[in-house]
C-alpha positions as CSV (number, residue, x, y, z in Angstrom):
1,M,54.6,-10.8,20.9
2,L,50.9,-10.1,19.6
3,A,48.7,-7.5,20.1
4,A,45.1,-7.5,20.0
5,I,43.5,-4.4,18.9
6,A,40.0,-3.5,19.6
7,L,37.5,-1.4,17.1
8,P,34.6,-0.1,17.7
9,S,31.6,-1.5,16.2
10,C,30.7,-0.5,12.6
11,A,27.5,-2.6,12.3
12,V,24.6,0.0,10.8
13,E,21.6,-0.6,12.6
14,P,18.7,-0.8,9.8
15,S,16.2,2.5,10.1
16,A,12.7,1.6,11.5
17,K,9.9,1.9,9.1
18,E,7.9,4.6,8.9
19,N,4.3,3.8,9.5
20,V,1.6,5.5,7.3
21,T,-2.1,5.0,7.6
22,V,-4.5,5.8,5.0
23,G,-8.3,5.8,5.1
24,L,-10.0,4.9,1.8
25,T,-13.5,4.7,0.9
26,A,-15.3,3.0,-2.0
27,E,-19.0,4.0,-2.5
28,D,-21.3,4.7,-5.8
29,F,-18.5,2.2,-7.6
30,A,-15.9,4.9,-6.7
31,F,-13.0,5.6,-4.6
32,N,-12.9,9.1,-2.4
33,T,-9.7,9.8,-3.8
34,S,-7.8,8.9,-6.9
35,N,-4.4,9.8,-5.5
36,I,-2.4,7.8,-2.4
37,T,1.2,9.5,-1.8
38,V,3.4,7.4,1.0
39,P,7.1,7.5,1.9
40,A,9.2,4.8,-0.2
41,G,9.8,1.5,2.3
42,S,6.8,2.5,4.7
43,H,4.5,0.0,6.5
44,V,1.3,0.9,5.1
45,T,-2.1,0.6,6.8
46,V,-5.3,1.1,4.6
47,N,-8.9,1.4,6.6
48,F,-10.8,0.2,3.8
49,D,-14.2,1.1,4.2
50,N,-17.2,-0.6,1.4
51,Q,-19.9,1.2,1.6
52,D,-21.8,-0.2,-1.3
53,S,-24.5,-2.7,-0.3
54,N,-23.8,-6.4,-1.8
55,V,-21.1,-5.4,-3.9
56,R,-17.5,-6.6,-3.5
57,H,-14.8,-4.6,-3.7
58,N,-11.1,-4.3,-2.8
59,L,-7.6,-2.5,-2.8
60,A,-4.9,-3.6,-5.1
61,V,-1.4,-2.3,-5.7
62,Y,0.4,-2.7,-8.9
63,D,3.5,-1.6,-10.4
64,S,1.6,-0.1,-13.0
65,A,-1.7,-0.1,-14.9
66,A,-0.5,-3.0,-17.3
67,M,-0.5,-5.3,-13.6
68,K,2.5,-6.9,-14.4
69,E,3.7,-7.2,-11.3
70,T,1.2,-7.0,-7.7
71,I,2.4,-5.1,-4.5
72,F,-0.4,-6.0,-2.8
73,K,-3.8,-7.5,-3.4
74,G,-6.5,-6.9,-0.4
75,E,-9.4,-9.6,0.1
76,L,-12.6,-8.4,-1.8
77,I,-15.3,-7.4,1.0
78,S,-19.3,-7.2,0.0
79,G,-20.4,-3.8,1.9
80,P,-21.2,-2.4,3.6
81,K,-17.9,-3.3,5.6
82,T,-15.0,-2.1,6.8
83,I,-11.5,-3.9,6.8
84,V,-7.6,-3.2,7.6
85,Y,-5.0,-4.1,4.9
86,T,-1.4,-3.8,5.9
87,F,1.5,-4.0,3.4
88,D,4.6,-2.4,2.6
89,A,5.2,0.2,0.2
90,P,8.1,-0.3,-2.7
91,A,11.3,1.0,-1.6
92,K,11.5,2.6,-4.6
93,P,9.8,6.1,-5.5
94,G,7.6,6.1,-8.3
95,T,3.9,6.3,-9.7
96,Y,2.2,3.0,-9.0
97,H,-1.2,2.0,-9.9
98,F,-4.1,0.9,-7.2
99,Q,-7.5,0.0,-8.1
100,C,-10.6,-2.3,-7.1
101,D,-10.0,-5.9,-8.9
102,P,-13.6,-6.2,-10.0
103,H,-14.2,-2.6,-11.2
104,A,-11.0,-1.4,-12.4
105,S,-12.0,0.5,-15.4
106,M,-14.2,2.8,-12.6
107,M,-12.2,2.6,-9.8
108,K,-8.5,3.1,-9.8
109,G,-6.1,5.7,-9.5
110,E,-2.1,6.8,-8.5
111,F,-0.2,5.3,-5.6
112,I,2.5,7.5,-5.4
113,V,6.0,6.6,-3.4
114,T,7.8,9.3,-2.4
């Protein structure tokens, strides 16, 4: 005689990603902050405000200032204009790099993942 044994489900549901909204302004060839901090693996929304008339700016996030790996590269927009960027933060905590690609020597900072 065979007996069937019912086991409770052991499936693990993935945890929901945390949603984070960040405001970032580009004005006079500078960002309004040099540090952005977000939780690891979070879904990031950036409300990007380019205040420089007829100047193209963007937000790009890289693994480091050496830019070997692109994490996110936002569309370039001419100001004054706003755009909403969305992307997922790296799952691994650490200090990454963000910049405006055309003006990286002046417009850059640390993208900190906790």
